[in-house]
Every structure is written in structure tokens, then in C-alpha cells.
MIMAR-451712 format. One record per residue (C-alpha): z, x, y. Coordinates in steps of 0.2 Angstrom, whole numbers. Example, Ala and Ser with C-alpha at 12.3 -4.5 7.8 and 13.67 -1.06 7.14 Angstrom:
+-------+-------+-------+
!     w !     u !     v !
+-------+-------+-------+
!    39 !    62 !   -22 !
!    36 !    68 !    -5 !
+-------+-------+-------+
REM end
This chain:
+-------+-------+-------+
!     w !     u !     v !
+-------+-------+-------+
!  -217 !    18 !    26 !
!  -217 !    28 !    42 !
!  -198 !    30 !    42 !
!  -198 !    35 !    24 !
!  -212 !    48 !    27 !
!  -204 !    55 !    42 !
!  -187 !    57 !    34 !
!  -195 !    66 !    19 !
!  -202 !    79 !    31 !
!  -187 !    80 !    41 !
!  -177 !    84 !    25 !
!  -189 !    98 !    21 !
!  -187 !   105 !    38 !
!  -168 !   105 !    36 !
!  -167 !   111 !    18 !
!  -182 !   122 !    17 !
!  -185 !   116 !    -1 !
!  -203 !   119 !    -7 !
!  -215 !   107 !   -14 !
!  -223 !   112 !   -30 !
!  -241 !   112 !   -23 !
!  -235 !   124 !   -10 !
!  -224 !   134 !   -21 !
!  -239 !   139 !   -32 !
!  -247 !   149 !   -18 !
!  -233 !   152 !    -6 !
!  -237 !   171 !    -4 !
!  -255 !   167 !     2 !
!  -256 !   161 !    19 !
!  -267 !   149 !    11 !
!  -251 !   140 !     8 !
!  -253 !   134 !    25 !
!  -269 !   125 !    20 !
!  -260 !   114 !     7 !
!  -246 !   111 !    19 !
!  -258 !   105 !    32 !
!  -266 !    93 !    21 !
!  -250 !    87 !    14 !
!  -244 !    84 !    31 !
!  -260 !    75 !    36 !
!  -257 !    63 !    22 !
!  -242 !    56 !    29 !
!  -243 !    44 !    44 !
!  -228 !    50 !    53 !
!  -234 !    68 !    54 !
!  -236 !    72 !    73 !
!  -219 !    80 !    74 !
!  -220 !    88 !    57 !
!  -238 !    95 !    59 !
!  -233 !   103 !    75 !
!  -219 !   112 !    66 !
!  -230 !   117 !    52 !
!  -232 !   135 !    57 !
!  -213 !   137 !    56 !
!  -211 !   128 !    40 !
!  -225 !   138 !    32 !
!  -216 !   154 !    38 !
!  -200 !   149 !    29 !
!  -209 !   146 !    13 !
!  -218 !   163 !    14 !
!  -202 !   172 !    19 !
!  -193 !   164 !     4 !
!  -205 !   171 !    -8 !
!  -207 !   189 !    -1 !
!  -192 !   192 !    11 !
!  -203 !   197 !    26 !
!  -198 !   212 !    37 !
!  -197 !   211 !    56 !
!  -214 !   218 !    58 !
!  -221 !   207 !    45 !
!  -213 !   192 !    52 !
!  -221 !   194 !    69 !
!  -238 !   196 !    62 !
!  -236 !   182 !    49 !
!  -230 !   170 !    63 !
!  -245 !   175 !    74 !
!  -257 !   172 !    59 !
!  -250 !   155 !    55 !
!  -251 !   150 !    73 !
!  -269 !   155 !    73 !
!  -273 !   146 !    57 !
!  -265 !   130 !    63 !
!  -275 !   131 !    79 !
!  -291 !   133 !    69 !
!  -286 !   119 !    57 !
!  -281 !   107 !    71 !
!  -297 !   111 !    81 !
!  -310 !   112 !    66 !
!  -303 !   102 !    52 !
!  -293 !    87 !    58 !
!  -307 !    78 !    66 !
!  -317 !    79 !    50 !
!  -302 !    72 !    41 !
!  -300 !    58 !    53 !
!  -318 !    54 !    50 !
!  -316 !    54 !    32 !
!  -301 !    43 !    33 !
!  -311 !    30 !    43 !
!  -324 !    31 !    29 !
!  -310 !    27 !    16 !
!  -305 !    12 !    26 !
!  -322 !     5 !    25 !
!  -322 !     8 !     6 !
!  -304 !     2 !     3 !
!  -309 !   -17 !     3 !
!  -322 !   -15 !   -11 !
!  -321 !   -10 !   -29 !
!  -326 !     8 !   -32 !
!  -334 !    17 !   -47 !
!  -327 !    33 !   -54 !
!  -342 !    42 !   -47 !
!  -338 !    36 !   -30 !
!  -320 !    42 !   -32 !
!  -326 !    59 !   -38 !
!  -338 !    61 !   -23 !
!  -323 !    59 !   -12 !
!  -313 !    72 !   -22 !
!  -327 !    84 !   -20 !
!  -328 !    82 !    -1 !
!  -309 !    86 !     0 !
!  -311 !   101 !   -12 !
!  -325 !   108 !     0 !
!  -313 !   106 !    15 !
!  -300 !   116 !     5 !
!  -312 !   129 !     2 !
!  -315 !   131 !    20 !
!  -297 !   133 !    24 !
!  -294 !   145 !    10 !
!  -308 !   156 !    17 !
!  -300 !   156 !    34 !
!  -284 !   162 !    25 !
!  -292 !   177 !    17 !
!  -290 !   190 !    31 !
!  -272 !   187 !    35 !
!  -267 !   186 !    17 !
!  -276 !   203 !    14 !
!  -267 !   210 !    29 !
!  -250 !   205 !    22 !
!  -254 !   210 !     4 !
!  -256 !   228 !     8 !
!  -240 !   229 !    17 !
!  -229 !   222 !     3 !
!  -215 !   234 !    -4 !
!  -210 !   235 !   -22 !
!  -194 !   226 !   -18 !
!  -204 !   212 !   -10 !
!  -215 !   210 !   -26 !
!  -200 !   209 !   -36 !
!  -193 !   195 !   -25 !
!  -210 !   186 !   -27 !
!  -209 !   188 !   -46 !
!  -191 !   180 !   -45 !
!  -197 !   165 !   -35 !
!  -212 !   163 !   -47 !
!  -199 !   162 !   -62 !
!  -189 !   149 !   -52 !
!  -205 !   139 !   -50 !
!  -209 !   140 !   -68 !
!  -191 !   134 !   -73 !
!  -194 !   119 !   -61 !
!  -211 !   115 !   -69 !
!  -203 !   116 !   -86 !
!  -189 !   104 !   -81 !
!  -201 !    92 !   -73 !
!  -215 !    92 !   -86 !
!  -210 !   100 !  -102 !
!  -192 !    95 !  -105 !
!  -186 !    79 !  -114 !
!  -195 !    67 !  -126 !
!  -213 !    62 !  -123 !
!  -208 !    45 !  -117 !
!  -196 !    53 !  -104 !
!  -209 !    65 !   -98 !
!  -221 !    50 !   -96 !
!  -208 !    40 !   -86 !
!  -206 !    55 !   -74 !
!  -225 !    55 !   -71 !
!  -225 !    36 !   -69 !
!  -212 !    37 !   -56 !
!  -222 !    50 !   -46 !
!  -238 !    40 !   -48 !
!  -230 !    24 !   -43 !
!  -223 !    32 !   -27 !
!  -240 !    38 !   -23 !
!  -249 !    22 !   -27 !
!  -236 !    10 !   -18 !
!  -237 !    21 !    -2 !
!  -255 !    15 !     0 !
!  -255 !    -2 !    -8 !
!  -238 !    -9 !    -7 !
!  -228 !   -14 !   -22 !
!  -238 !   -15 !   -38 !
!  -235 !   -30 !   -49 !
!  -229 !   -29 !   -67 !
!  -247 !   -29 !   -74 !
!  -252 !   -15 !   -63 !
!  -237 !    -5 !   -67 !
!  -241 !    -7 !   -86 !
!  -259 !    -2 !   -82 !
!  -254 !    13 !   -73 !
!  -242 !    18 !   -87 !
!  -256 !    16 !  -100 !
!  -268 !    26 !   -89 !
!  -256 !    40 !   -88 !
!  -253 !    39 !  -107 !
!  -271 !    41 !  -111 !
!  -273 !    55 !   -98 !
!  -279 !    72 !  -105 !
!  -265 !    80 !   -95 !
!  -257 !    94 !  -105 !
!  -242 !   102 !   -97 !
!  -242 !   117 !  -109 !
!  -260 !   121 !  -105 !
!  -256 !   118 !   -86 !
!  -241 !   130 !   -87 !
!  -251 !   143 !   -96 !
!  -264 !   143 !   -82 !
!  -250 !   144 !   -69 !
!  -243 !   159 !   -77 !
!  -261 !   167 !   -77 !
!  -263 !   164 !   -59 !
!  -246 !   171 !   -55 !
!  -250 !   187 !   -64 !
!  -267 !   187 !   -56 !
!  -259 !   186 !   -39 !
!  -247 !   201 !   -42 !
!  -262 !   211 !   -49 !
!  -273 !   206 !   -34 !
!  -259 !   213 !   -22 !
!  -257 !   229 !   -32 !
!  -276 !   232 !   -32 !
!  -277 !   228 !   -13 !
!  -263 !   241 !   -10 !
!  -272 !   254 !   -20 !
!  -289 !   251 !   -11 !
!  -285 !   243 !     6 !
!  -303 !   243 !    11 !
!  -307 !   231 !    -3 !
!  -292 !   220 !     1 !
!  -302 !   205 !     8 !
!  -314 !   205 !    -6 !
!  -300 !   206 !   -19 !
!  -292 !   191 !   -11 !
!  -309 !   181 !   -11 !
!  -310 !   185 !   -29 !
!  -293 !   179 !   -33 !
!  -296 !   163 !   -24 !
!  -312 !   160 !   -34 !
!  -302 !   163 !   -50 !
!  -290 !   149 !   -44 !
!  -305 !   137 !   -40 !
!  -313 !   142 !   -57 !
!  -302 !   148 !   -71 !
!  -309 !   163 !   -81 !
!  -302 !   155 !   -96 !
!  -316 !   144 !  -102 !
!  -305 !   132 !  -112 !
!  -295 !   129 !   -96 !
!  -310 !   126 !   -85 !
!  -317 !   113 !   -97 !
!  -300 !   105 !   -98 !
!  -299 !   105 !   -79 !
!  -316 !    97 !   -77 !
!  -311 !    83 !   -89 !
!  -294 !    80 !   -80 !
!  -304 !    78 !   -64 !
!  -316 !    66 !   -72 !
!  -303 !    56 !   -80 !
!  -293 !    56 !   -64 !
!  -307 !    48 !   -54 !
!  -309 !    35 !   -68 !
!  -290 !    31 !   -67 !
!  -290 !    30 !   -48 !
!  -305 !    18 !   -49 !
!  -297 !     7 !   -62 !
!  -281 !     5 !   -53 !
!  -289 !     2 !   -36 !
!  -301 !   -11 !   -44 !
!  -285 !   -20 !   -50 !
!  -278 !   -23 !   -33 !
!  -278 !   -39 !   -23 !
!  -286 !   -42 !    -6 !
!  -268 !   -40 !     2 !
!  -265 !   -24 !    -7 !
!  -282 !   -17 !    -1 !
!  -279 !   -23 !    17 !
!  -262 !   -13 !    16 !
!  -271 !     2 !    10 !
!  -283 !     1 !    25 !
!  -269 !    -1 !    37 !
!  -261 !    15 !    30 !
!  -277 !    24 !    31 !
!  -279 !    18 !    49 !
!  -262 !    25 !    53 !
!  -267 !    42 !    46 !
!  -283 !    42 !    55 !
!  -274 !    38 !    72 !
!  -261 !    52 !    69 !
!  -275 !    65 !    65 !
!  -285 !    60 !    80 !
!  -270 !    62 !    92 !
!  -265 !    79 !    83 !
!  -283 !    86 !    85 !
!  -283 !    82 !   103 !
!  -267 !    92 !   106 !
!  -268 !   110 !   110 !
+-------+-------+-------+
REM end
């Protein structure tokens, strides 16, 4: 597990390829938030987390092709963000992981799973708030050419999403989602048995996930980002508030149908997690506890470093 996770992140450092969760928000220095949490979810993270400001810079630069002046400021902002995150957030994540270890040996309800999800979302909100000022500072500096580069990268991200979630037959798309879900689940529990694999497939089949609806929201957010940058450039004094408003429209879509869909997706996701967890054996739950303990140990070491 540790070797696999470390190699995956070393591959990212070598190739500078983006993850989808980061790619959606790469212009925002809030991308560092998602990166930090992704790194913190991998037990061999100590080297990778320490390199996170550099990796985050690469992603931002890929999207907007930073100038020399912007590079210096962005690196400074990223370093400051991760210093804050290491000092303020990692200890609370470590405590949360200890709580999860205690929970992992028992069955869980959907409500318990959603409670933990809400806790993570609140932490994401804090990190996003920390990114408002640096994002606003960068947004007002972007040139027309840089905005065109951003649009180009968004288009490439959309093509990848379509390839991953909208191409092929329904069964082929389900198989892709199953492969990803198996990888995530087995990284905690160890190998799932055939009945559990069948259960996971059926849970995904019944999921309300709608790739077309999700893609439509992605397109809305991308257009919203571009509009936010333009408005910030027109009224620099209001840039930070415009960024806060943009983040809020990511948290809660202004499209009522999507917001309702997203709530249902979360509710079903909590139920699906609980169902799979409750199917696991004592050995699988013990494996999950060991993995979580590894995460906790890494985060405590990282939070103690300066």
C-alpha cells in the first residue's frame, strides 16, 4: 500500500499530470486545498506533502502560464497557504482519523457517514476561505492571453471528463466507475471478495450519478470562474468578495435542479458507503483501522514540522 501510494505521487511530480479534482479549480489557489487533502489521504505523504507548494504551482502555471512576477507572488502565496494548512488543519485531520479508527470496527449508519462528510466539508470551507485573498490578487493580474490559456485547459479537462464518464456503452461506463471504486475501497479494506464486488457494482448501478448533469454543472462553474475574473479586473476593490461569491456558487449551485440532485447524490453516497462497510469482515475492518492509523501518524509528523 505504502509503496503504491508513494509511486503514484512520485509519478505526479515527474509528469505534472493533473487529477480531475484539482483540474476543476486549478486557477484558484484553492486548488492547494484539494491537493493538500488528497495528499493527506495517502499514507506515504511526507515527501509529497513537503513538495505540495511546488506541485500546486505547476498546476496553476499549466492553466494560466504565469509571468515571472506572478510566479514569485504565487509561490509565496502557496508557501504561506501550506504553512497555515500544516499548522492549523493537519492536527484536526489527525484527530478525525483517530475517530475514524474507533468507528471502523463497528457497523455504521448512513447518518453517521454523512456526519463525517459534513465535518470534512467544513474543513474544506475553511481552506477555501484562506485562499480567497491570494486568488483575488492573481485574478486581477491575468492578461487576456492567460484567460485564453485557461479556457484551453478547461476544454481539455472537459474532453477528459467526456472520455471517462460519457463515452462507451452504459455497461462500459459502469465498469470504469467500478474500477475506480474498487481501487478506493481496497486501499482501505484490502481485497474485496466476489460478493462484495457484486454489491459494489449494484450500488453504483443504482446510484443517481448523472454524468451529463455533472458535466453541465462543470461547464457552468468554468464560465462562472471566467466571469468572476473579468468582474474582479473591472472592479479590483471588490475582487475578494467576488471570489467569495464564486466559491459559494460552487458550494451551492444557483441551478435548483442541480442543487437538489447533488443533495441526493450525497445522501445516496452515505448510504452506499455504510452498506459496503457493513458487509466487511473483522479482518477487513482491522485493515482499515491500520491504514487510518498510518494516515494519522503521517499527519502528526507533518504537522510537527515547520
